[in-house]
VEXDREN-2710 file (C-alpha; in Angstrom, 1 decimal):
% VEXDREN-2710
k/r/px/py/pz
1/LEU/144.4/-3.1/73.1
2/LEU/147.8/-2.0/73.1
3/SER/146.1/1.7/74.2
4/ALA/144.2/0.2/76.7
5/PHE/147.3/-1.6/78.0
6/ALA/149.6/1.1/77.9
7/LEU/146.8/3.3/80.0
8/ARG/147.0/0.3/82.6
9/VAL/150.7/0.4/83.1
10/ALA/150.7/4.4/83.5
11/MET/148.2/4.5/86.0
12/ALA/149.8/1.5/87.5
13/SER/152.8/3.6/88.2
14/LEU/151.1/6.2/89.9
15/MET/149.9/6.2/93.6
16/SER/146.5/5.0/94.0
17/ILE/143.8/5.9/96.6
18/HIS/143.3/4.6/99.7
19/ARG/140.3/2.4/98.3
20/ALA/139.6/-1.1/97.3
21/GLY/137.7/-2.8/94.7
22/ASN/136.7/0.5/92.9
23/SER/136.6/-0.1/89.2
24/ILE/135.6/1.5/86.1
25/LEU/133.7/-0.6/83.6
26/SER/134.1/-0.1/79.8
27/PRO/132.5/-0.3/76.6
28/HIS/134.5/-2.9/76.3
29/ASN/133.6/-5.0/79.5
30/PHE/137.2/-4.7/80.9
31/LYS/138.3/-3.5/84.1
32/VAL/140.7/-0.8/85.4
33/LEU/142.0/-1.8/89.2
34/PHE/143.5/0.0/91.8
35/PRO/145.5/-1.3/94.4
36/PRO/144.0/-0.5/97.8
37/HIS/147.4/1.7/99.1
38/HIS/147.1/5.1/100.2
39/HIS/146.9/8.0/98.3
40/PRO/147.9/11.7/99.3
41/SER/145.3/14.3/100.1
42/HIS/145.6/16.6/97.4
43/LEU/145.2/13.6/94.9
44/SER/142.0/13.5/93.2
45/PHE/140.9/11.2/90.3
46/LYS/137.4/11.7/88.7
47/PRO/135.9/9.5/86.4
48/THR/138.0/8.4/82.7
49/THR/135.9/8.5/79.5
50/ILE/137.2/5.5/77.8
51/PRO/136.7/6.5/73.9
52/SER/134.7/4.0/72.2
53/SER/135.8/2.1/68.8
54/SER/131.9/1.7/67.4
55/SER/130.5/5.5/68.1
56/ASN/132.4/8.9/68.9
57/ARG/129.9/9.4/72.4
58/PRO/131.5/9.1/75.4
59/PHE/130.3/6.6/77.8
60/LYS/128.7/6.7/81.0
61/PRO/130.2/4.8/83.8
62/LEU/127.9/2.4/85.6
63/CYS/129.7/3.1/89.1
64/SER/131.7/5.1/91.0
65/TYR/134.8/5.6/92.8
66/ALA/135.3/7.2/96.6
67/VAL/138.1/9.8/96.4
68/PRO/139.6/10.6/99.7
69/ASN/138.3/13.8/102.0
70/ASN/140.6/17.2/102.1
71/THR/140.0/17.6/105.6
72/ASN/140.3/13.5/107.2
73/PRO/142.0/11.3/104.7
74/THR/140.6/8.3/106.5
75/ARG/136.9/9.6/105.6
76/VAL/135.9/9.2/102.1
77/HIS/133.1/10.5/99.9
78/ARG/131.4/9.4/96.5
79/ARG/131.1/11.3/93.8
80/HIS/128.6/10.2/90.8
81/ALA/126.8/8.7/93.7
82/GLY/124.5/5.2/92.6
83/PHE/123.9/4.0/88.7
84/ALA/124.1/5.4/85.9
85/GLN/120.2/5.5/84.0
86/ARG/119.8/4.7/80.6
87/GLU/117.6/6.5/78.5
88/ASN/114.1/5.1/78.9
89/THR/112.3/5.3/75.6
90/ASN/108.5/3.9/77.7
91/PRO/106.2/6.3/76.5
92/ARG/104.5/5.4/79.5
93/TYR/107.7/6.3/81.9
94/ASN/107.2/9.3/83.9
95/PRO/110.7/10.8/85.9
96/GLN/108.9/12.9/87.6
97/THR/106.3/10.3/89.4
98/LYS/107.0/9.7/93.0
99/PRO/107.8/6.4/94.0
100/PRO/105.4/5.1/96.9
101/PRO/105.8/6.1/100.4
102/PRO/108.2/2.8/102.4
103/HIS/105.7/0.4/103.9
104/LYS/105.5/1.0/108.0
105/ASN/106.9/-1.9/110.1
106/THR/104.8/-1.9/113.2
107/GLN/106.0/-4.8/114.7
108/ASN/109.5/-4.0/115.6
109/GLU/107.4/-0.4/117.2
110/THR/107.8/-0.6/120.6
111/PRO/104.7/-0.8/122.4
112/PRO/102.4/2.2/124.7
113/ASN/103.9/1.0/128.3
114/VAL/99.9/0.7/129.5
115/ASP/98.6/-0.8/132.8
116/LEU/96.0/-3.3/131.3
117/MET/94.8/-4.1/135.0
118/SER/94.4/-0.2/136.0
119/LEU/92.0/-0.5/132.5
120/CYS/90.3/-3.7/133.9
121/GLN/89.3/-2.8/137.3
122/GLU/87.4/0.4/135.7
123/GLY/85.9/-1.9/133.4
124/LYS/87.1/-0.2/130.1
125/ILE/87.8/-4.0/128.4
126/LYS/87.7/-2.3/125.0
127/GLU/90.5/-0.1/125.5
128/ALA/92.4/-2.7/127.1
129/LEU/92.0/-5.2/124.2
130/GLU/93.0/-2.4/121.7
131/PHE/96.3/-2.5/123.5
132/MET/96.8/-5.5/123.4
133/SER/96.2/-5.8/119.4
134/GLN/99.4/-3.1/119.8
135/GLY/101.3/-5.0/121.3
136/VAL/101.3/-4.7/125.0
137/CYS/101.6/-8.1/126.7
138/ALA/99.0/-9.0/129.5
139/ASP/100.4/-11.5/132.6
140/TYR/97.9/-14.2/134.3
141/ARG/96.5/-11.7/136.4
142/THR/95.3/-9.4/134.0
143/PHE/93.5/-12.4/132.0
144/GLU/92.3/-13.7/135.0
145/ALA/90.5/-9.9/135.7
146/LEU/89.6/-9.5/131.9
147/LEU/87.4/-12.8/132.0
148/ASN/85.9/-12.0/135.2
149/SER/84.6/-8.8/133.7
150/CYS/83.0/-11.0/130.5
151/GLY/80.2/-12.2/132.9
152/ASN/77.0/-11.4/130.6
153/PRO/75.8/-12.1/126.7
154/ASN/76.8/-9.0/125.4
155/SER/80.5/-8.9/126.1
156/LEU/80.9/-12.9/124.6
157/GLU/82.6/-11.4/121.6
158/PHE/85.2/-9.2/123.7
159/GLY/85.3/-12.9/125.4
160/LYS/86.1/-14.3/122.0
161/ARG/89.0/-11.6/121.3
162/ILE/90.2/-12.3/125.0
163/HIS/90.4/-16.1/123.9
164/GLY/92.4/-15.5/120.8
165/PHE/95.5/-13.5/123.3
166/LEU/95.2/-16.4/125.0
167/ILE/96.2/-18.4/122.6
168/ARG/99.2/-16.8/121.9
169/SER/100.5/-15.8/125.0
170/PRO/102.4/-18.4/127.5
171/HIS/100.1/-18.7/129.6
172/VAL/97.6/-21.4/127.2
173/ALA/98.8/-24.1/129.1
174/SER/97.1/-22.6/132.6
175/ILE/94.2/-25.2/133.5
176/GLU/92.4/-22.1/135.6
177/LEU/92.6/-19.8/132.7
178/LYS/91.0/-22.9/130.4
179/ASN/88.3/-22.6/133.4
180/LYS/87.8/-19.2/133.6
181/LEU/87.3/-19.3/130.0
182/ILE/84.2/-22.4/130.1
183/GLU/83.2/-19.8/132.8
184/MET/82.6/-16.9/130.6
185/TYR/81.2/-18.6/128.2
186/THR/78.4/-20.2/130.2
187/LYS/77.6/-16.7/131.7
188/CYS/77.5/-15.4/128.3
189/GLY/74.8/-18.2/127.4
190/SER/77.1/-19.7/125.0
191/MET/77.3/-23.6/126.0
192/SER/78.2/-24.6/122.4
193/ASP/81.6/-22.7/123.0
194/ALA/81.7/-23.5/126.4
195/ARG/81.6/-27.4/125.1
196/ARG/84.3/-26.9/122.5
197/MET/86.7/-25.1/125.1
198/PHE/86.1/-28.4/127.3
199/ASP/86.8/-31.0/124.4
200/ARG/90.1/-29.5/123.4
201/MET/91.6/-29.5/127.1
202/ARG/94.2/-32.1/127.2
203/GLU/93.7/-31.6/131.1
204/ARG/91.2/-31.4/133.5
205/ASN/90.1/-31.3/136.9
206/MET/87.2/-31.1/139.0
207/GLY/86.6/-27.5/138.7
208/SER/86.4/-27.9/135.0
209/TRP/83.6/-30.4/135.5
210/HIS/81.5/-28.6/138.3
211/LEU/81.6/-25.4/136.0
212/MET/80.4/-27.3/132.7
213/ILE/77.4/-29.3/134.9
214/ASN/76.5/-25.9/136.6
215/GLY/77.0/-23.7/133.2
216/TYR/73.8/-26.6/132.2
217/ALA/71.9/-25.9/134.8
218/THR/72.0/-22.5/134.2
219/ASN/71.3/-22.2/130.8
220/GLY/68.5/-24.6/131.1
221/GLN/70.4/-27.7/129.6
222/GLY/70.6/-29.6/132.7
223/GLY/69.9/-33.0/131.2
224/ASP/72.8/-32.9/128.5
225/GLY/74.5/-31.8/132.5
226/LEU/73.2/-35.2/134.0
227/LEU/75.0/-36.3/130.8
228/LEU/77.9/-35.1/131.5
229/PHE/78.3/-36.4/134.7
230/GLU/77.6/-39.7/133.8
231/GLN/80.8/-39.0/131.0
232/MET/82.7/-38.3/134.4
233/ARG/81.9/-41.2/136.3
234/LYS/83.0/-43.5/133.4
235/GLU/86.2/-41.7/133.3
236/GLY/86.8/-43.0/136.7
237/LEU/86.4/-39.8/138.7
238/TRP/85.5/-39.5/142.2
239/PRO/82.6/-36.7/142.8
240/ASN/82.4/-34.8/145.9
241/GLU/80.6/-32.7/147.8
242/GLU/80.6/-30.0/145.4
243/THR/79.9/-32.7/142.4
244/PHE/76.6/-33.3/143.6
245/VAL/75.4/-29.8/144.2
246/ALA/76.2/-29.2/140.6
247/VAL/73.9/-32.5/139.9
248/LEU/71.3/-31.6/142.0
249/SER/70.7/-28.1/139.8
250/ALA/70.8/-30.0/136.8
251/CYS/68.0/-32.1/138.0
252/ALA/66.0/-29.1/139.1
253/SER/66.9/-27.5/135.6
254/ALA/65.4/-30.5/133.4
255/VAL/62.6/-31.2/136.1
256/ALA/64.0/-34.6/136.3
257/VAL/62.4/-36.2/140.1
258/GLU/63.7/-39.6/139.5
259/GLU/67.3/-38.7/138.9
260/CYS/67.2/-36.3/141.7
261/SER/65.9/-39.2/144.4
262/ILE/69.1/-41.4/142.9
263/HIS/71.7/-39.5/142.5
264/PHE/70.6/-38.3/146.3
265/LYS/70.3/-41.6/147.9
266/SER/74.3/-42.7/146.2
267/MET/75.9/-39.9/147.7
268/GLU/75.6/-41.8/151.1
269/ASN/75.6/-45.4/149.7
270/GLU/78.2/-45.2/146.7
271/TYR/80.2/-42.4/147.7
272/GLU/79.5/-42.0/151.1
273/ILE/78.8/-38.3/151.1
274/VAL/77.4/-36.8/154.4
275/PRO/74.2/-34.6/152.4
276/GLY/74.6/-31.0/153.9
277/ILE/71.8/-28.3/153.8
278/GLU/73.0/-27.0/150.1
279/HIS/72.4/-30.6/149.0
280/TYR/68.6/-30.7/150.7
281/LEU/67.5/-27.4/149.3
282/GLY/68.7/-28.8/146.1
283/VAL/65.9/-31.7/146.5
284/ILE/63.3/-29.2/147.7
285/ASP/64.3/-27.4/144.3
286/VAL/63.7/-30.2/142.3
287/LEU/60.3/-31.0/143.9
288/GLY/59.0/-27.4/144.1
289/LYS/59.8/-27.0/140.3
290/ALA/57.8/-29.9/139.8
291/GLY/54.8/-29.0/141.3
292/HIS/54.9/-31.7/144.2
293/VAL/54.8/-29.3/147.5
294/ASN/53.2/-31.9/149.6
295/GLU/56.5/-34.4/149.2
296/ALA/58.5/-31.5/149.3
297/MET/57.1/-30.7/152.7
298/GLU/57.7/-34.6/154.2
299/PHE/60.7/-34.1/152.5
300/ILE/61.6/-31.6/155.1
301/GLU/60.0/-33.1/158.1
302/ASN/62.3/-36.2/157.3
303/MET/65.6/-34.4/157.2
304/PRO/68.1/-35.8/160.1
305/ILE/69.2/-31.6/160.5
306/GLU/67.0/-29.4/162.0
307/PRO/65.9/-26.4/158.6
308/THR/66.8/-23.5/158.3
309/ALA/65.0/-19.8/157.0
310/GLU/66.3/-20.8/153.6
311/ILE/64.7/-24.3/153.5
312/TRP/61.0/-22.6/154.7
313/GLU/61.4/-19.6/152.4
314/ALA/62.1/-22.1/149.7
315/LEU/59.1/-24.3/150.3
316/MET/57.0/-20.9/150.8
317/ASN/57.7/-19.4/147.5
318/PHE/56.9/-22.9/145.5
319/ALA/53.3/-23.2/147.6
320/ARG/52.4/-19.7/146.5
321/ILE/54.0/-20.4/143.2
322/HIS/51.4/-23.7/142.5
323/GLY/48.6/-21.8/145.0
324/ASP/48.5/-24.1/147.8
325/ILE/47.6/-21.3/150.3
326/GLU/47.4/-23.2/153.1
327/LEU/50.8/-24.5/153.0
328/GLU/52.3/-21.0/152.1
329/ASP/50.9/-19.9/155.8
330/ARG/52.5/-22.6/157.5
331/ALA/55.8/-22.3/156.1
332/GLU/55.7/-18.5/156.5
333/GLU/54.8/-19.2/160.1
334/LEU/57.6/-21.6/160.7
335/LEU/60.1/-19.0/158.4
336/ALA/58.8/-16.0/160.9
337/ALA/60.3/-18.0/163.8
338/LEU/63.7/-18.6/162.8
339/ASP/63.7/-15.2/160.7
340/PRO/60.9/-12.6/161.6
341/SER/62.4/-9.8/159.1
342/LYS/61.5/-12.4/156.1
343/ALA/57.9/-13.3/156.7
344/MET/56.5/-10.1/158.1
345/ALA/58.7/-7.4/155.8
346/ASP/55.2/-8.1/153.2
347/LYS/53.2/-7.4/155.7
348/LEU/55.1/-3.8/157.1
349/PRO/53.8/-0.9/155.6
350/ALA/55.9/0.6/153.1
351/PRO/56.6/3.3/150.6
352/PRO/55.2/2.3/147.5
353/PRO/58.5/0.9/145.3
354/LYS/60.6/3.2/143.4
355/LYS/58.9/2.7/139.5
356/HIS/62.4/1.7/137.4
357/SER/62.2/1.5/133.6
358/ALA/63.1/-1.6/131.7
359/ILE/65.9/-1.3/129.7
360/ASN/67.2/-4.1/127.5
361/MET/70.6/-4.6/125.5
362/LEU/71.0/-6.3/122.4
363/GLU/74.1/-7.6/121.2
364/GLY/74.5/-8.2/117.5
365/LYS/77.2/-7.0/114.6
366/ASN/79.5/-6.9/116.9
367/ARG/78.1/-4.0/118.8
368/VAL/75.7/-3.7/121.5
369/GLY/72.0/-1.2/121.8
370/GLU/70.4/-0.5/124.2
371/TYR/66.5/0.3/124.2
372/ARG/64.3/1.3/126.4
373/SER/60.2/1.0/126.4
374/THR/59.9/5.2/126.2
375/ASN/62.5/6.6/123.9
376/PRO/63.4/3.4/120.9
377/TYR/66.4/4.1/119.0
378/LYS/64.8/2.6/116.0
379/GLY/61.2/3.6/114.6
380/ASP/61.4/0.7/112.1
381/ALA/61.4/-2.0/115.2
382/TYR/57.6/-0.5/115.6
383/GLU/56.6/-1.7/112.5
384/LYS/58.0/-5.3/112.2
385/LEU/56.7/-5.9/115.7
386/LYS/53.3/-4.7/114.0
387/GLY/53.4/-7.6/111.6
388/LEU/55.0/-10.1/113.6
389/ASN/52.1/-9.2/116.0
390/GLY/49.7/-10.2/113.5
391/GLN/51.7/-13.8/112.8
392/MET/51.5/-14.3/116.6
393/ARG/47.9/-13.9/116.7
394/GLU/47.3/-16.4/113.5
395/ALA/49.6/-19.0/115.9
396/GLY/47.2/-18.6/118.6
397/TYR/49.0/-15.7/120.7
398/VAL/46.3/-14.0/123.1
399/PRO/47.5/-11.2/125.1
400/ASP/47.4/-11.4/128.9
401/THR/46.6/-8.2/130.2
402/ARG/46.8/-8.9/133.7
403/TYR/50.1/-8.0/133.5
404/VAL/49.3/-4.1/132.8
405/LEU/48.5/-2.7/136.6
406/HIS/46.8/0.7/134.6
407/ASP/43.3/1.3/134.8
408/ILE/42.9/1.7/130.8
409/ASP/40.6/-0.3/128.3
410/GLN/41.6/-3.5/126.9
411/GLU/42.6/-2.6/123.7
412/ALA/45.4/0.2/125.6
413/LYS/46.2/-2.6/127.6
414/GLU/47.3/-4.7/124.3
415/GLN/48.9/-1.8/123.1
416/ALA/50.8/-1.6/126.3
417/LEU/51.5/-5.0/126.2
418/MET/52.8/-5.1/122.5
419/TYR/55.4/-2.8/122.9
420/HIS/57.6/-4.0/125.5
421/SER/60.7/-3.0/125.5
422/GLU/61.8/-7.1/125.2
423/ARG/59.8/-7.5/122.1
424/LEU/61.1/-4.0/120.8
425/ALA/65.2/-5.0/121.0
426/ILE/63.7/-8.6/119.5
427/ALA/62.3/-6.4/116.4
428/TYR/65.5/-4.7/116.1
429/GLY/67.4/-7.5/116.4
430/LEU/65.5/-9.1/113.3
431/ILE/65.9/-6.6/111.4
432/SER/69.4/-5.5/111.7
433/THR/71.3/-8.9/112.3
434/PRO/71.6/-11.7/109.6
435/ALA/68.9/-14.8/109.3
436/ARG/68.9/-17.8/111.0
437/THR/71.5/-16.0/114.2
438/PRO/70.7/-16.2/117.4
439/LEU/69.9/-12.9/119.7
440/ARG/71.1/-12.3/122.7
441/ILE/69.5/-9.4/124.9
442/ILE/70.1/-8.4/128.7
443/LYS/66.4/-7.2/130.2
444/ASN/67.1/-5.4/133.8
445/LEU/64.0/-6.2/135.7
446/ARG/62.2/-9.8/135.7
447/ILE/60.6/-10.5/131.9
448/CYS/56.8/-10.5/132.7
449/GLY/54.2/-14.1/131.9
450/ASP/53.1/-12.4/128.6
451/CYS/55.9/-11.3/127.4
452/HIS/57.6/-14.9/128.2
453/ASN/54.7/-16.4/126.1
454/ALA/55.2/-13.6/123.2
455/ILE/58.7/-14.4/122.6
456/LYS/57.9/-18.3/122.8
457/ILE/55.8/-17.8/119.5
458/MET/58.0/-15.3/118.0
459/SER/61.2/-17.5/118.0
460/LYS/58.9/-20.6/116.2
461/ILE/57.3/-18.0/113.8
462/VAL/61.1/-16.4/112.7
463/GLY/63.5/-19.9/113.4
464/ARG/65.9/-18.2/115.2
465/GLU/67.2/-18.9/119.1
466/LEU/66.6/-16.1/121.2
467/ILE/67.8/-15.7/124.0
468/VAL/66.7/-13.6/127.0
469/ARG/68.9/-13.0/130.4
470/ASP/66.7/-10.9/133.1
471/ASN/67.5/-10.5/136.6
472/LYS/66.3/-13.9/136.9
473/ARG/68.2/-16.6/134.9
474/PHE/68.9/-17.1/131.2
475/HIS/66.1/-18.3/128.8
476/HIS/66.5/-19.9/125.5
477/PHE/63.8/-19.9/123.7
478/LYS/63.7/-22.0/120.5
479/ASP/60.9/-23.7/118.5
480/GLY/57.9/-22.2/120.2
481/LYS/59.6/-23.4/123.9
482/CYS/61.7/-22.1/126.3
483/SER/64.8/-23.6/128.5
484/CYS/63.1/-22.8/132.0
485/ARG/60.3/-25.5/131.3
486/ASP/57.6/-22.0/132.2
487/TYR/59.4/-21.3/136.1
488/TRP/61.4/-18.7/137.0
END
């Protein structure tokens, strides 16, 4: 102890270095402190080895001190920097092993400078979403453009990702963007997601109600649209002209003739709304789908306004569908008086129409596959379709060969019907997606009557909802029935 005290006094008599708090830790656990005074540049101190009373081995200091730089006294550098490592006796210890690389922190990285609006205008929705996941922020107009681009069933997954980005954005409270989400879900045929979005809205405007009612009508769920209209009235909201256009469309989807008559009369009697041409077209649509073409003709004759070409064209089409040739000819004559081009177009000589190959898009497993009847992607779909065709025949399916226009024998016609592109798309979807999940298919042409009947039976056999969007409307096939009620 006396020798240690003498060493401390000797050190204190010298001028120390310009560094506070530097110390040497001895085996006796006491510190040798150096006061913070300036030290001349020619003096330099090194770690001091203090002999231990219990061992003759010199001790390694656990920390080091700083010494002035000869060229710049105000700048110091460290000698023996770092802590001394004790000898590790663990047999698994390997000092040659390199430490793992530091974790890359992507949160502090600057996001790329990208024009999301330009990507939306070019239709590059996937690329825009990838940049948004890297931190690129979207403004109000960009969200609006993104949602407008997702208007068919194969873009449903993109729409859900946009929904997720919108929830985490400053525009989450925008009613108009929420209405865009509802519109996107209805166009993609996912009414359950649309209704969930609608129910979670704290504030709604009339557009929110109109989008939901029209969405139900478009997707063949007109009854749910009429129930939503009743809920709207119970909440004290006052319907307007656009509301009744949506309501009459829902009546046509549900083929609800009585409800159509009630709501049409309530427009003037209860809400003092003068019906317009679009409301009269809605009533004719309901009567025509129900097969009441004579009542539709009587309704047109009693209209307080002059019928337009659209009125007579609608009546002509319904009369043709239901086989009333006399009424069809009469409506065509009246249509020719107003718009000769529409009535006479099919009677003028014209070159044969160009044959378009049927293309189907199947959405599943976060990807979209394209199927053509002439070149299917998967040969397994043929085998699946053969087995499914046998089950369909056992369930009562009979091929309607009237839809095959080629001059071939009966067996070849049945084979041609079996391998239509939408059936191949469904067959591949059944073997490549999880069981009981719905399949969404887009067809660029109108679905033929035989495929319509076949897919109804398919939906009952496989126990799935098959959603087909052709160039006319949505078809929701479930449990052997279609939402269009066999009218499209």
